[in-house]
N, C-alpha and C positions, 0 to 999 in steps of 0.2 A: 591333156593331162603328167602325161610320160615324163613333158618338159618340164613340168615345173619342180617332180621330184628330183629330178636331174638339175635343177637348178638349187632346190632346197640345198645338194650332197654339195654342191659349188660352192656355196655361200657355207656353208658351216666350216666344208674342210679350208677356205682364207681363212675366219673369223677364227679355229685354233690355232692355226700357222702362222699369225699374226697375234695370237693374245702367248703363243711360245717363244714367235721374239722378243716380244717383250722382259717373258720374265729371262729369258738371255743373255738383255744387255743390263735387265736392271741387277740378278748379280753379277754381267762385267763390271757392271758399275759397281756398287759393292765392295766385290774384290779390288777394284782399285783402287776402294777409299783406304779399304783395310792395311790393305798391301804398303802403302802411302802414305797414309797417315800423318806419321812425323812433317813428311815434306810441307804435306798442305797447309797441316797450325802455322809452321814456319813462315812459308805463304805470309797468311793472312794475318798473321804479328808485323810479318815484315807491310803487308800495304796496310794493316791500322798505327805502323806509328809513321810509313809514309803522309798518309794525311794528316796527321796530328805532328809533325814537322811545318810541312805550309801554313798547317794553322798559324801554328807560333807562327814562321816567320812573316805569316803577312801581319799579325797583328804587332810583333817586336819593328818591324820594316817599314808599317807605316808610316809617314811623315803624320805626326798632329799636327793639324790649320789648324793656327788662330787665326780667328775673324775681330780685325781690329776696326772698329772706327772711329773715324776722327772725324771733330767737326769742324768744321772750319769759317769764322767770317768773311761772307762774301766780301770783299773791299768795293766803297762805291765806289761810282765813277767819279773822279775828279776836277774840281770845281775849283780855277786858280780865287783865291780872294784878294780880288780888287783893293781893297778898302786896304789894308792892313799892306799891300805892300807898298802903296802909293803915301804911307802913315811913315816908312824906314826911309824913305827917299834913294831908292836903291834905284841907282843907274841901269839901263839894258845890258850895258858888258858884266855888272856886279850881281844882277840877275844870274847869271848866265855861271857866270866862275860858282852861285851858290849852287846851282844844281848840278854841275860836277862834283861839287866838292862831297856835293847828298850820294854820288854815285859814287863816290872814295874813291873817287881821282889826287894823285898825290900834285903837288903843284907843276911840276916836271911835266907831269900826261896832261893840265889842264893847260899848260904852254903851248906845250903838242897841240891839242886841239883847237886850241884857240887863234893859232900862232902870235904867239905874243912870247913873250921875254919871259925865265922865268919872275926877271926880281918883279914886272909891273903884278904878273898871276901876285906876289907878295902884297905888293900894293894895295890890287883889289880885295885881297881877303884878309888886308889890316885894316880896310874901311869898312868890309863887311862887320869885320867885328862891333867898330866903334858904332856905327849906322843900329848895327841890332842890340849894341851893351853886353856884351858874351865876350867867353875868352877861349875858346877853343871850339876846333873845326867841329865839335859833336853835340858839342852847347849851341853852336848857331841854326846847326839839321835838326834838332835838336827841336828849336825854338821855331824857323822854318814851320816846322813840318804840325806843330800846335797850332799859330796861324793859318794855316792853310795855303802858306804860298807858292812850296812842292809835297810832291807827292809823299 
């Protein structure tokens, strides 16, 4: 029993020391806050405005992404309309010239591609115009596309 009384006194002494230490630390903290209250408030206001500034920057500087969906008609696979091609009575070289015209080639470019002279290309283009009953390259290409003989 003697040991229990000794232990009780030691335990009571330890609890009293812990409570006193807590009270002293609490008083020290309280005086620290009172002595430095203005600095603490300034620091809190600075943190608040920093957080506000970061939030505003993310709202203003974040690019607004707009998704636009564009629907396009998928071109069907091209099938050469042989009957319309035969109705026009185009020879193989005139057909090649027509294809190059539709790609936007000039007479000189067509001549280089087909290894012909420019005057020969002009003759083929003239024959194309008369056979297709058109007056310009644009009309020839447009009509050929409508007839289904070029892409």
